[in-house]
C-alpha positions as CSV (number, residue, x, y, z in Angstrom):
1,M,-160.1,-87.1,-55.6
2,S,-162.6,-84.2,-56.6
3,S,-163.0,-81.3,-54.4
4,T,-166.2,-81.1,-51.9
5,S,-167.6,-78.5,-54.3
6,S,-167.6,-80.7,-57.5
7,I,-170.0,-83.4,-56.2
8,L,-173.5,-81.8,-56.1
9,R,-175.1,-84.4,-53.9
10,A,-173.9,-87.0,-51.6
11,A,-175.6,-90.0,-50.1
12,W,-174.4,-93.5,-48.0
13,V,-175.6,-96.2,-46.2
14,P,-173.7,-96.4,-43.3
15,D,-172.3,-100.1,-42.3
16,D,-173.7,-99.8,-38.8
17,D,-176.1,-102.7,-38.4
18,P,-175.3,-106.3,-38.2
19,E,-179.1,-107.3,-38.7
20,R,-178.9,-105.0,-42.3
21,D,-178.3,-107.5,-45.3
22,W,-176.0,-106.0,-48.0
23,E,-179.0,-106.7,-50.8
24,I,-181.0,-104.1,-48.3
25,A,-178.1,-101.8,-48.1
26,A,-177.7,-101.7,-52.2
27,D,-181.0,-101.4,-52.4
28,L,-180.9,-97.9,-51.1
29,A,-178.0,-96.5,-53.2
30,V,-179.3,-97.9,-56.0
31,E,-182.9,-96.4,-55.6
32,W,-181.0,-93.1,-54.8
33,V,-178.9,-93.1,-57.9
34,Q,-181.7,-94.2,-59.9
35,Q,-183.7,-90.9,-58.4
36,E,-180.5,-88.7,-59.2
37,Y,-179.8,-90.1,-63.1
38,A,-183.7,-89.4,-63.8
39,E,-183.5,-86.0,-62.6
40,Q,-180.2,-85.5,-64.6
41,G,-181.1,-86.8,-67.6
42,A,-177.9,-88.6,-67.7
43,I,-176.7,-92.9,-66.9
44,G,-175.6,-93.8,-63.9
45,V,-171.6,-95.5,-63.5
46,L,-171.2,-98.3,-60.8
47,V,-167.8,-98.1,-59.3
48,L,-166.5,-101.4,-57.6
49,N,-163.5,-102.6,-56.0
50,A,-163.3,-105.7,-58.5
51,F,-165.4,-106.7,-60.9
52,G,-168.0,-109.7,-60.2
53,V,-169.5,-108.7,-56.9
54,E,-172.2,-106.8,-59.0
55,Q,-173.6,-110.3,-59.9
56,Q,-174.0,-111.2,-56.4
57,I,-176.5,-108.6,-55.4
58,P,-179.8,-108.2,-57.8
59,S,-180.1,-104.5,-57.7
60,L,-176.8,-104.3,-58.6
61,R,-176.7,-106.9,-61.4
62,H,-179.9,-105.1,-62.7
63,F,-178.1,-101.4,-62.6
64,A,-174.8,-102.7,-64.2
65,A,-177.0,-104.1,-67.0
66,E,-178.2,-100.7,-67.9
67,H,-175.5,-98.4,-67.0
68,A,-171.3,-98.5,-67.2
69,V,-169.4,-100.5,-64.4
70,T,-166.1,-99.9,-63.7
71,T,-163.2,-100.4,-61.0
72,P,-160.1,-98.2,-60.7
73,R,-157.8,-100.8,-62.4
74,A,-160.3,-100.4,-65.4
75,S,-159.8,-96.9,-65.3
76,H,-161.5,-93.7,-66.4
77,H,-161.3,-94.8,-70.2
78,R,-164.0,-97.6,-69.6
79,V,-166.5,-95.1,-68.7
80,G,-165.4,-91.6,-69.7
81,R,-166.0,-88.5,-67.7
82,G,-169.1,-86.4,-66.8
83,I,-171.2,-89.5,-67.4
84,G,-173.6,-88.9,-64.6
85,P,-174.3,-89.9,-60.9
86,V,-172.2,-92.7,-59.3
87,L,-172.7,-95.7,-57.0
88,A,-169.6,-96.9,-55.2
89,Y,-170.3,-100.3,-53.5
90,V,-168.1,-100.9,-50.5
91,P,-165.0,-98.5,-51.6
92,D,-161.8,-98.9,-49.9
93,E,-159.4,-95.5,-50.2
94,R,-158.3,-96.0,-54.0
95,T,-161.9,-96.8,-54.9
96,L,-163.7,-94.0,-53.4
97,D,-160.6,-91.5,-54.6
98,F,-161.6,-92.8,-58.2
99,A,-165.7,-92.9,-57.8
100,A,-165.8,-89.2,-56.3
101,D,-163.2,-88.2,-59.4
102,L,-166.0,-89.7,-61.6
103,A,-169.2,-88.3,-60.1
104,R,-167.6,-84.6,-60.6
105,G,-170.4,-82.3,-61.4
106,S,-172.9,-85.0,-61.0
107,S,-174.1,-87.2,-57.5
108,L,-172.2,-89.9,-55.9
109,A,-173.7,-92.4,-53.3
110,V,-171.7,-94.8,-51.5
111,V,-172.2,-98.2,-49.6
112,E,-170.0,-98.4,-46.8
113,N,-167.9,-101.3,-45.4
114,M,-166.5,-100.5,-42.1
115,H,-163.5,-103.5,-42.7
116,G,-162.8,-101.0,-46.3
117,F,-162.7,-97.6,-45.4
118,P,-165.1,-96.2,-42.7
119,L,-166.9,-92.9,-44.4
120,R,-168.6,-91.3,-41.2
121,G,-166.0,-88.6,-41.5
122,W,-166.5,-88.4,-45.5
123,A,-170.4,-88.1,-45.2
124,R,-170.0,-85.1,-42.2
125,Q,-167.9,-83.3,-44.0
126,L,-170.3,-83.5,-47.4
127,G,-173.4,-83.3,-45.6
128,A,-174.0,-86.6,-47.1
129,I,-177.5,-88.0,-46.7
130,D,-177.9,-91.2,-44.6
131,L,-180.2,-93.6,-46.6
132,T,-180.9,-95.4,-43.7
133,R,-182.1,-92.3,-41.6
134,P,-183.4,-89.8,-44.9
135,D,-185.0,-87.4,-42.5
136,E,-182.3,-86.7,-40.4
137,Q,-180.2,-83.8,-41.1
138,P,-176.6,-84.9,-41.6
139,E,-174.2,-83.9,-38.8
140,P,-171.8,-81.4,-39.3
141,L,-168.0,-81.3,-38.5
142,G,-167.6,-79.0,-35.1
143,S,-165.8,-75.8,-35.9
144,E,-162.5,-76.9,-34.2
145,L,-162.3,-79.8,-35.8
146,A,-163.2,-78.8,-39.1
147,E,-160.5,-75.9,-39.0
148,A,-158.0,-78.8,-38.2
149,I,-159.0,-80.7,-41.3
150,D,-158.9,-77.2,-43.2
151,R,-154.9,-77.2,-42.5
152,L,-154.4,-80.9,-43.2
153,D,-156.2,-80.0,-46.5
154,F,-153.5,-77.0,-47.3
155,Y,-150.8,-79.5,-46.3
156,K,-151.7,-82.5,-48.4
157,N,-150.6,-81.7,-51.8
158,N,-147.5,-84.4,-51.4
159,G,-149.8,-86.7,-49.6
160,F,-147.8,-86.3,-46.7
161,G,-144.6,-87.8,-47.9
162,D,-142.5,-85.2,-47.5
163,K,-140.5,-84.1,-44.3
164,F,-142.7,-80.6,-44.2
165,G,-146.0,-82.4,-45.0
166,K,-145.2,-84.8,-42.3
167,Q,-143.9,-82.5,-39.7
168,Q,-147.5,-80.0,-40.3
169,A,-149.6,-82.9,-40.3
170,Q,-148.4,-84.2,-37.0
171,R,-148.1,-80.9,-35.4
172,I,-152.2,-80.6,-36.2
173,L,-153.2,-84.0,-35.4
174,Q,-151.2,-83.6,-32.0
175,G,-153.5,-80.7,-31.3
176,L,-156.5,-82.6,-32.2
177,R,-155.2,-85.4,-29.9
178,G,-154.9,-82.9,-27.3
179,A,-158.2,-81.2,-27.8
180,G,-159.7,-85.1,-27.8
181,L,-160.7,-84.7,-31.2
182,L,-158.4,-87.4,-32.7
183,D,-160.9,-89.6,-34.1
184,R,-159.3,-91.4,-36.9
185,D,-162.1,-92.5,-39.3
186,I,-163.7,-88.9,-38.8
187,V,-160.2,-87.3,-39.8
188,L,-159.5,-89.4,-42.9
189,G,-163.0,-90.0,-44.2
190,A,-163.2,-85.8,-43.9
191,L,-159.6,-85.3,-45.6
192,A,-160.7,-87.9,-47.9
193,A,-163.8,-85.8,-49.0
194,R,-161.6,-82.8,-49.2
195,G,-159.9,-84.2,-52.3
196,A,-156.9,-86.0,-50.6
197,S,-155.7,-88.5,-52.7
198,D,-156.1,-92.3,-51.5
199,R,-151.9,-92.0,-50.7
200,A,-152.5,-88.7,-48.5
201,V,-155.4,-90.8,-46.5
202,R,-153.2,-93.9,-46.1
203,N,-149.6,-91.8,-45.2
204,L,-152.2,-89.7,-42.7
205,G,-153.5,-92.9,-41.2
206,K,-149.8,-94.1,-40.6
207,L,-148.9,-90.8,-38.5
208,I,-152.2,-90.9,-36.8
209,D,-151.3,-94.9,-35.8
210,A,-147.7,-93.8,-34.8
211,L,-149.2,-90.6,-32.5
212,D,-151.8,-93.6,-31.2
213,R,-148.2,-96.1,-30.5
214,R,-146.7,-93.3,-28.0
């Protein structure tokens, strides 16, 4: 996944209102991305977990008719690189990773599905605009949590798949738990925004789950 500094602007539609229709969520994201590609003089990219979803929502269907559409399975070759603002619709870890890579040097809007990959930490790490509350300032991470994310980011290179990386991650996570700051969704989302691969995010999630079972 790209680093935080490589995405110029970020926005999201949180999945925090059971009464909000998915069409409304998609409409908000599409409108924001349209403004972004108009300002940048670029074309947009729609990133999905799987093709076909865009046909179920009018604003996504219209967006897809005018811009590139891809999935992680289709790979970068379908759209190239540096093409313009990206809209990721209800991504899982892998799709978010892929979308952020495509959004390098441009903008990224994401519609959250809490049953896919929760984005609260991602949004706070990036300072993403909440498109349902655009006049509110994004909530930053607290200093102690931000420092822990920095340290996790330092040890993420092997995806927390080696013994040393696991040990260091466990030590940091235990410290967060002791401080009452171990929120799984926040930690995983923030690390994803820092450039962790989907593999690293999944492995870290397993370490958090193991701690919770103790």
